[in-house]
N, C-alpha and C positions, 0 to 999 in steps of 0.2 A: 721597248711594250711597256704601252700604258697602264696602268696598275690598275685591274676589275675593281669594278665596284665594293663594298664590304656585304652589298645583300647577294653576292652570286657563293650559296652556300647549299647544302646539303640537298636542296628539292628543285635549286634554276635546271630547265633545262639544257642537257650538253652532250656530244657525242665525243663518246672515246674513240681512240685508237693507238694503240702502239706507234713508238717514238720512230722507228725508223717506218713503217707505212705510210707515215703523215710525212718526213722528209725524203721521200722516194717520190711521195706525188706530187709533191711542189713541184720537185725537179724535173717532173716528167710536164709538169706543165709546162717550162720553158723549152720544151724540144722545140725543134723547125716545123713537125709533123701539126704539133697542137696549136702554134701559134698561128701555123699558117689558118687552119680550120678554124680558131676563133677569128680571123681577122674578117675572114670570107661572113660567119656569124653577125659581126659586128656590122659591116658595110652596109651602108645606105640603100646601096643598089639591088635590083632585086634579082635575086638569087637564080638558079637554074633548078636548085632544089626548094622543099617546103622545106622551113625554120625545124619543123618537126621533123622529116628528116637530116638534116643535117647533125641536130640534138641526140640521135638516135646513131649514127655514124660514131659522131663523138663520146659517146658512151660506153662503143666498143676500144675506140682510137687510148682512148687515155689509161684504162688499166691495161691496154696491151707495151704502151711507152711505157708504164710504172715496172712492167714484170721485166722488160729489157734492163733498165737499170737497174733493178735488184740483182738481175744475172751479172751484170756488171761488176758492180760492187763485189758480189761472192767471189769473180773470178780476181778482182784488183783485191781485196781481202787475203786469197791464197798464196797470190804474186808476191804481197809483201813477209808471209808468214815464210815462203819462201829465202827470199833473199836476206830474213834474219840470220835465218839459217844457216845459206849459203856465203852470211859473212863472218861464220865465227869458222876456226881450224876445228881440225876434228877434235882436239884434247878439251877445249874449250867445248864443242858442240858436245862430247859425251859429259864433258861435267855436267853441267847445265840441266842434259836429258835423266841424268842418274840423282841430281840434287833436288833438283823442279819437278823434274816431271816431262813430259814429250809435249806438252800444252806453251808455246812461246810467250803465253801471256803472264807466264806462272815464272816466268826468267826473271833475272835483273840484269835487263839488258840495257847496257848503256850508250852502245852504239857498236860499228864492226866493228872484230878481233885487233888488237895493235899486234898483234904476234909477228913476228920476222916472216913466217912459215907463211901465215895467211896473207900479208902482204904480199907477198911474192905471186902467191897464185892470182890475185883478186888485182892486183895493180892497183888501184887507188880504193878507200875507203868510197862505201854508195854514198852520197848524198840525199839520198831520199830518204836513207836510215838515220838522220839526224836531227828528225825532229822524234820524240820520244814518247810513247803513248800509254796511259794509264790503262786501257781495257780495250776491246774490239770495238764498244758504242764510240766512245772516242776519236779512233782510228776512223772511223763512219761519217762524225761530225764532220772531221776536218777534209775527209775526201768527196763528200758531197755539197763541202764551199767553195773545193776548188773546182767541182762539177759548175755548180750555181756562176762562178765566175767565166768560164770558158761557154758555159751557151748564152751569159745576157752579163758580158763587159760592161757593160753601161748601169750594170748594179755597184759597182765597186766606184764609180763617179758622181754616184750623188751627193748629196751635199750631205744627207747625215751620215755618212762614213768618209765626209772629207776626210777626218782629222782621226782614223783608226784605218790598219793594216787592209781594210773590208769588211766586208760583210760577213756574218758567219752564216752558217744554213739555217739558225734560229732568228738572226734577223731576218731571210728571205721571208722564213713561214712566218713568221710575225706578220710582216712588210702584206703577207700574200692576204692572209688572214683579213689585213684592213680591210679590205676591197667586200668582202662581204658583213663588214660590221662586229668582227668575231675575233678572240684571241683564244690561243694555246697558252692554257697551266697544267700546271702537275698537279697531282691530287696528294690533299695529303690523311690517311688516312685517321690517326690520332683527331683532331679537332674538326673533321669533315668540310675543310675550306679548301682554295685552291690557290698557291700560290704561284706569280707568274715570272715565266723567263726572262730576263732581263738582256735587252743587248747587249752583244759583245759578250754572251756567260754561254756557256753547255751546259749540257744537261747532266746534272751531277747525281744521278740517281741507279739504282741497279739493274743490271741488263734485262732488257725485254719489261723496261719500264711501258704503262701505261699513260697518254696522255687527253687531256680533253680538252674538246674545242668548244667555248660557251659564248653566247651572245656578248658585246659590250657593255650593251644597253638593258637593263632587265630588272624591272622593281619586283621584290618580294611578296610586299603585302599594302598597294598603294591605294587607297579612297576610294578610287572610282573601281565598282568590279567591271562596266564595262572597257576603262582603260584598262584594267588588268586581262581580260581577254584579249583584247588587242596587242596585247604587248606581249604572253602567248605566241599571241598566233604570229604574230612577225617574227619572234626569235624561232620557234620551230620551222620557218620555210627559210630564214639566214642557214640553219643547219644542213637543213634540206638543202640547198642550194651549194653549198659546199661538198655536201655527200654526193650532190650529181655533177659537179664539176672534176672533184678531186677523185672521184671514185673509188672510194673510203670501202662501201660496200662491198663494192663486186670486187675489190684486189681481197676482201675481207674471203668469197668464195673460191679468189684464188692463191689465195694461200702467201701475197709479196712480203714476207718478213722473213728475213733470216735469223734462221737458226745459230747462233751465236760460237753456241759448244760444238758444234765441228766446221769449223772452217775450212771448205773443199768447194772447191767449182759446182758440183752438185747440192751446195747446203740445202740442207731440211729446211724449210719454208712454214712458219709461225702463223697463226689469225690472227690478226691485229685489233678485229673488232670485235664487241660482247667481251668486256673484261669484266668478271668477276674478284669476288674477293672484294678485302680489306685496301687493296688497291686503287678499286674507280668504285666507292660506295656513292654514285652518283645516279640522278635519274639520265636514264641515258633513251636516244632515239636509233632501235635496233632495227633490221630490215627482216622481214616476213616472208616467207616464198610466196611463188607466186602462184594465185588461184586458181590459174586455167590449169599450172600443170600437176596441182594437187591433187584438183577433180580425174585427172587422166591417171594418175596413177594410183588413185583409192577404185576406179572404173579396172583399170589392168589389173587391180589384183581380185575384184571381184568376178570376174570373167574364166579368172584363171582355175580361182577356185571352186568355181562351176563346173569349170570343164573336166580340172581331177576329178572333183567329185560323178560325176557324170561315167565317165571313164570307169571307176569303179564300181556303181549299181551295175555299168550292162555287163561287166565280168562277171560278178557275179549273180544277175538274175537271168542276164545270157536271152536277150527277147527274139524270137522265131527270125529277124532277120539275121541275126549273128549265129545262131545256129553252126549253119557251114562251115565257122571254123574254132 
């Protein structure tokens, strides 16, 4: 990933999201459903539906596919943890649970159990447990990297990845955001700057980390005020395009981030947007509620309150028409 300019500091425009939500959204964009609809949108032939209608359909399709991949990741994580427990004999499993606790990520796991009884009951060590993961985020990055290779095998044959084993999920995220002239970076609370995620590397940060999507070309204090306004408008437009095409704001409402503290098939989901606190000290573009829905909600509240008030008055005053009751 190209290193962002040094001008990308505290007050530059940015959009925040959890790393899990961003990774899943990018993987969803490579799904056959989304790619087919994108090809229809980019086709020069006259579509049967207006482009506005197709864009509305895509706005619903992208979050739905993202949610599907999130659920699939939660199930895969649960299966991996189950396999870890099943790869140990009863004695080793009891030892790890008593010493380290029930969370498999706290165990000193170095691979399937080598005990004789365990080999007799399992046959052979599980190949998919040979790779060690530091935490669930590390596992998720590896899992989604394989998903990207499965959905788009051509990514691994690209020239930029020819010398390596294949693109990691962050390589794919960075390449995808290049189309919008944006970068993905990690915020640093101490300095107010953003650290780029390098190609081939993993995101080495805390769980539920917050990443920033920033424009590549943004000048903080250009001499020309008109050019400054132009740059800010174009960068905010680019960020809104990313939000629209990846469905990050909608993903926020649907809560499409995996809560790794409890990795179960029905994993709790956390909000990927609107990060606050020292982890995300940046100007962000946030989604706001629909004005029409807000107006309807306020109207319903007023009408309900008046109805209750009228009922109370009728009960105590008892007009002539209601005295028979």
